[in-house]
N, C-alpha and C positions, 0 to 999 in steps of 0.2 A: 190758413188752408195748408195742409203737408202737401207738397207737391213732391215728395223721395219717389224714384222711378219704383216699378215693383222689380222682385228679385227675380233673380233667373231669365235674363231676355236674351237674343241673339241679333247681334251688331252686326253689321259687314259695314263695311269704309271701302269705299273705291279712293285710294292716294295718288289724287293727280295733280300735278302741280309741277313737279318738282322740275323739271328742265326749263319752264317758263319764270320759276322764282330764280335759278341761276343765271338764266338769259338779261334778265332786268337788271341783277348787279355787276356783268361784264364777266360771270366766270364761265369754265366750261359747264358741259350741261353733268357731268359725273360728278361735279359739286353736291347738284340738286339734290339727285338720287345720294350722295352720302347723307348731306342733311337730314333725305326722309327719312334714312336708316335712323338716325337718332331720336326723330319722332317716330320713328315706331317704337324705341325701345321708352322713351317715355312714356306713350299712351299705353303700350301693354303692361307695363309697371302700375300705371292706376287701374287701368279697368280692373287689375285683381283686386281693387277695394271699392266695388262699386256692384252695382246691380248687374250687369253683364256676365251671364256664363259659357256665352259662344262666341268669341269676336273671328269674325273671318274677314282678313285683308287679301284685298285684291293688290300683286306685287307684280305679276307680267300676264300678260294676255298674250292668247296665243297669234294672236296679229300684230305683238310686238317684235315677233320675226323681222317682222320690216326694218324696223329701225337701222341704222349701221351696226356694221358686225362690232366696231370697237365698243359703241355704247351698250350693246347686249354683252358682249363678254364684262365691262365693268360693273353692270349689274348683277351678273353672275358671280363674279368675284367677291361685290360687297355680300351680297348672299352669304355666301360661304363663309367671308370672316364674321358677320355678325354669330351667325351657327357657331362659331367656336370659342367666339369670345360670350355669346349671352346664355349657350344651353344648360349649362350648371347653374346659374343664376335664376334662370326660370323654372327649371325643376327644384331650388331651393324657394321660392315664392308659390309652386303649386300650379305652375304653369303649364298643361298639355300640349306640345306641337304637334301640328298635324297636317300634311300637305295636301291638294287636293289638283287638280289637274292631269294632264298625264306626262308621263314619265318616259315614254318611247324615244321623245330627241333631245333629252338634257343629256348632259357630258357624264359620261360616269363618274369623275371626281364630285360635281354638283349631286348627284343623286347619292352617294356614298357618304355627303354631309345631310344632306336630308333623313337618309334613315338613319344614321348613327341620332339625330337629334329626336325622332321619333321614338326610337328605343330607351335613349335617356331619361326622357321625360313619360314616356307611358303611363307611369301609377298615380303621377299628377293630377290631383281633381278641381281643386279652388277653380280655375277658367282654362278653358279648353282655345288654344289661338289656331286660326285652319290657317292657311297659308295657300293660296290660289296661286300656283306656277304653269305656265303653257294650259292656261284654262281659258275655254270655252263653252258657255252654256247652252250652244244650240249643239255643240259637237258631242257633249255629254248627253243632253236627249235623244239625238239622231241612236246615237252606240244604244241607250236605253232601249229603244224602239225595236232596233235593228236586233240585239239581244233576246228579247220578247219577243219576236216574229219567230227568233231561229226556235226556240223554246215550244214555239205553239206546234212547229213544222215535227217535233218529237211527241206531241200529244203531253205536254207537260205542266198541266195546272190552265187557268182561265185567261186571259187578255190580261186584265185588269191586275192579277194579282204575277203574272210575270213582269209586267212594267214596271208594277212598286218596287219588287226586288232587283230589279235589274238598272231602277235609275241610280242606286247609291253605288251598284258596284261599277259603274261606268264611267264614275270619277274618281276614282280607286275609294276615297273612305267617303264614310257617310255623312249627308249633309239634314241638314233640318230646316222650317220654315223660317223666316228672316222677320224678326220685327221690326228693330229699323235699319235702313239703308243710307251712309252721310255718302255723299261725295263730295270731295274738296276741290280747289281748282275755278268755280266759276260754271265750271261746265253743266248742263242741266239732260242728260242721257244714262243708260245703265251699261251701255258696251260691251253688251254679253256678259254678263256677270248674273249669274245665280237669277238668271231671269226664269225659275220655276218654282223656285225657295220664296221669290222678292212675289208672286202673286197679291201678297195683299199685306204686303210691309210699310211703312210708315217711310215716305223719303223726303231725305234732307241734304239738299243744296247750299254750299258756302261758296263763297267768292277767296275765302282763305286761304292758300297753297298749303298743298300739304305737308312742309315743313316749319309752316309759321305755327300750323296748328299743337294747341298744347292742351293739359291739360281741363283747363280750365272751358276752352272750347267743347270735347267731351262732357262737360258737365252740364254745357248749357244746352247741348244736342239731348241729351236724357230726360234735362225738366220739360225739353219740348214735347217729346216724344211723350212725357207722362201727362202732359195737356191733351193731348188728340184721343181723341171717341172713336175707339176702333169698332165698328158695324158690322164685317165682313158680311155685305149685304143685305143686311136687317135695317130696322128700325132702331133712332136712337132710344136709348134709356129712359122712361119714365118712372118717375120719382122712385128712382132706383133699381127698377126690376126692368131687363131688356124686354124688347117689346121686338120681336122676328118680325118678319115681314111675310103678309098675305101670299 
């Protein structure tokens, strides 16, 4: 039986375990984040040649601001270094970069690097890589609801239409439903990541720390996804024909 995954799926990854990976080796946490950046490079490079059309990476949550200032500064330094070294290579490989999350709390130099990467890769079409920075799904949903309510006070359309149209704008870039959500590092929670978009996502949790995650792990995850039957509240297929729930 051919278990090759279908083309054009949206994979989201919670890249967890960088700090613990470093601590277990007696290294500073920044060493884990540096190793995690190398994994991003490998995974993105490999994803271009798979069934993935959209890859969303959870790089920095809104709760991560609680970490020590030195660690936060190091993470953003690594982000800028990654964009400086990899943006043109991604463009050549057909990778489009897009950032989701809040932008009002980012340092101007970080925001400038993000915007430059988005402009440089804007015409790429093989793979869309969304990077979540200062991201909170609950915050995005809250903003969408508040914006929709504000539109209602001005008699601009129906509540449902307003909510749908404002949801994407609330997180800067348009998103779509997640097909497969992977979390590395052994934890089994969503941590406020793409809660709306992951309503029917297949979830895969692995004990592999993000710096150890490689191309073979991604391929294994895609094979596992392809073996799962997605029913969206309906009944299993019978003799190859879908049967809807009564």
